[in-house]
Structure formats: structure tokens, C-alpha cells
C-alpha positions as CSV (number, residue, x, y, z in Angstrom):
1,M,72.5,46.4,22.0
2,P,68.7,46.2,22.0
3,D,67.1,43.7,19.7
4,M,67.4,44.5,16.1
5,H,64.7,43.4,13.5
6,I,65.8,42.9,9.9
7,R,63.1,43.4,7.1
8,T,62.8,44.3,3.5
9,A,62.4,48.0,3.1
10,L,59.0,49.7,2.5
11,P,58.4,52.7,0.3
12,E,57.8,54.8,3.2
13,D,61.4,54.2,4.4
14,D,62.6,56.4,1.7
15,D,63.1,59.5,3.8
16,A,64.7,57.7,6.8
17,L,67.1,55.8,4.6
18,A,67.9,59.0,2.6
19,R,68.8,60.8,5.9
20,L,71.0,57.7,7.1
21,D,72.8,57.6,3.8
22,R,73.6,61.4,4.1
23,A,74.5,61.2,7.7
24,A,77.0,58.3,7.0
25,W,78.6,59.8,3.8
26,S,82.4,59.7,4.0
27,T,85.2,59.3,1.5
28,L,86.0,56.2,3.4
29,H,83.4,54.4,1.5
30,A,81.8,56.9,-1.0
31,V,83.2,57.8,-4.4
32,Q,80.3,60.1,-5.2
33,P,80.4,63.7,-3.9
34,R,78.7,64.7,-0.7
35,P,75.0,64.9,-1.4
36,E,73.8,68.5,-1.5
37,P,70.1,69.7,-1.6
38,P,67.9,69.4,-3.5
39,Y,68.3,65.6,-2.4
40,E,67.3,63.0,-4.8
41,P,64.8,60.1,-3.6
42,F,66.5,57.3,-2.1
43,F,64.6,54.8,-4.1
44,N,64.8,55.0,-8.0
45,D,63.9,53.1,-10.9
46,R,67.0,50.9,-10.7
47,F,66.9,50.1,-7.0
48,G,63.5,50.2,-5.0
49,P,62.5,49.0,-1.6
50,R,62.5,45.2,-2.5
51,D,66.4,45.5,-3.2
52,H,67.1,46.7,0.4
53,L,67.1,44.9,3.8
54,V,67.0,47.4,6.7
55,G,67.9,47.1,10.3
56,E,65.6,48.5,12.9
57,V,66.0,49.0,16.7
58,D,63.2,50.3,18.5
59,G,61.4,51.3,15.4
60,R,64.3,53.3,13.9
61,I,66.3,52.3,11.0
62,V,70.1,52.0,12.0
63,G,71.4,50.4,8.9
64,Y,70.6,48.9,5.4
65,V,72.2,46.8,2.7
66,K,71.4,47.0,-0.9
67,L,71.5,43.6,-3.0
68,G,71.5,43.7,-6.6
69,F,72.8,41.8,-9.8
70,P,76.3,42.7,-10.8
71,T,75.2,42.7,-14.4
72,P,72.0,42.2,-16.5
73,L,73.3,39.3,-18.3
74,L,71.3,36.0,-17.7
75,V,74.7,34.1,-17.7
76,N,75.5,36.1,-14.6
77,A,72.2,35.7,-12.8
78,H,73.5,33.3,-10.2
79,V,75.4,36.0,-8.7
80,R,74.3,38.8,-6.3
81,Q,76.3,41.8,-5.3
82,I,76.1,44.1,-2.4
83,Q,75.7,47.5,-3.8
84,G,75.3,49.7,-0.8
85,F,75.8,49.2,2.9
86,V,75.5,51.5,5.6
87,V,75.4,51.2,9.6
88,A,74.5,54.5,11.6
89,E,77.6,55.6,13.4
90,E,76.1,55.4,16.7
91,V,75.7,51.6,16.5
92,R,78.9,50.6,14.7
93,G,80.9,47.9,16.5
94,R,77.8,46.3,17.9
95,G,76.9,43.6,15.4
96,V,74.6,45.5,13.3
97,G,76.8,45.2,10.2
98,K,77.3,41.5,10.8
99,R,73.8,40.8,11.1
100,L,72.9,42.9,8.1
101,L,75.6,41.2,6.0
102,R,74.5,37.5,6.9
103,A,70.7,38.6,6.2
104,A,72.0,39.7,2.7
105,M,73.7,36.3,2.2
106,D,70.5,34.6,3.4
107,E,68.5,36.5,0.9
108,A,70.9,35.9,-1.8
109,R,70.5,32.2,-1.2
110,R,66.7,32.6,-1.0
111,Q,67.0,33.9,-4.7
112,D,69.0,30.9,-5.7
113,A,72.3,32.8,-6.0
114,V,75.5,30.7,-5.6
115,R,78.0,33.5,-5.1
116,I,77.9,36.9,-3.7
117,T,80.4,39.9,-4.4
118,L,81.0,43.5,-3.4
119,R,83.5,46.3,-4.1
120,V,85.2,48.1,-1.1
121,L,87.6,51.0,-1.0
122,G,91.0,49.7,-0.2
123,H,91.4,52.3,2.6
124,N,88.2,51.1,4.4
125,T,89.8,48.6,6.8
126,P,86.9,48.3,9.1
127,A,84.5,47.1,6.4
128,R,87.3,44.9,4.7
129,K,87.9,43.2,8.2
130,L,84.0,42.6,8.5
131,Y,83.9,41.1,5.0
132,E,86.8,38.8,5.6
133,A,85.3,37.7,9.0
134,E,82.3,36.6,7.1
135,G,84.1,34.6,4.6
136,F,84.7,37.1,1.8
137,V,88.1,37.0,0.1
138,I,89.9,39.5,-2.2
139,E,89.3,38.3,-5.8
140,G,90.6,41.4,-7.6
141,V,92.4,45.0,-7.1
142,L,92.1,47.9,-9.1
143,P,94.9,50.0,-8.0
144,G,94.4,53.8,-7.6
145,E,91.0,53.6,-9.3
146,F,89.7,56.6,-7.5
147,L,91.1,59.9,-6.5
148,L,89.6,60.8,-3.1
149,D,90.8,63.8,-1.0
150,G,93.9,63.9,-3.0
151,A,95.1,60.4,-2.8
152,Y,94.6,57.6,-5.0
153,V,92.7,54.6,-3.6
154,D,92.4,51.1,-4.6
155,D,89.0,49.4,-5.6
156,I,88.9,46.0,-4.2
157,L,86.5,43.2,-5.3
158,M,85.7,40.7,-2.9
159,G,83.4,37.6,-3.1
160,R,82.4,34.3,-1.6
161,A,80.4,31.2,-2.4
162,L,77.1,31.0,-0.7
């Protein structure tokens, strides 16, 4: 794989990130319906460029991770949560996801977080294996939380210390 650069997103990344997000959409990881035109902007009032790390290869965005707070409560401010994570299909299995995940953990530490969490659908085996390989453990399961493609799917909370 050519060298990948990871950086904080910029406002001008909106269109590229929105296209990547739509191209990667799948019930393997999405609980929202498939996006349809007219498309919403990628960045919004809740999550802007500063909340996203992007991976670039040869100037092209090939993945992103969205890092946020699990709640707005001050007593929970020591925790960060991965609230979006996408890798372009054509580069999956080549270390992009691992590098983005590690960058997100580094950024969370830089923000003085001591824990990081995420939610993953139970049937998303590739993502779960990646998270487990990076030290995340299952901390809770909501059985049958989502009905996707006619099947009930568990919502799994994973976390780890930083």
C-alpha cells in the first residue's frame, strides 16, 4: 500500500467524505436507511471537520474516523467514542483501518481521555476482529437491538483504557 497520511479533516473535505460514506453504505454497519438525493452535507452542527481524522493516499481520502463524546455530561468527559468509521472498499485489508483506529486513540489521549468506546453491529465480524486486535473488549450487548434486512441484529458496546 502506498504511504498513507492521516490528518484532521478540513471543511473542503465535505464532498469527498460524503461520497465515501455513501459508497461504503451497507447494513453490515449502518442502521440508517441508504442515503438518497438530495444528500445532506457531511459536516453538521454536531460534528464538524475537527471531529474527524481522515486517511489519504496520493491526495485521495480513503477512510475516516469520527471521534466524539458519548454524552454531553461533564462527569463523562474523560471518555471519547468512535461514532463513525469508514474505509474505502478498495483499500480494506491493507492496514488503513488499523492506522485510523490507532490515530483516533492517539487523538483521544491528546484530548486527555482515559477511555475510548464504540458501538458495532454484532454481525460485523471484520470490524469486531479489528477492534479486538487493537485491545477493545465487549462491555455490553443489546440483543436484537436493530431490525436490518429482516433479521434482528445485536448492538455491541466495546471499549478499552487508553
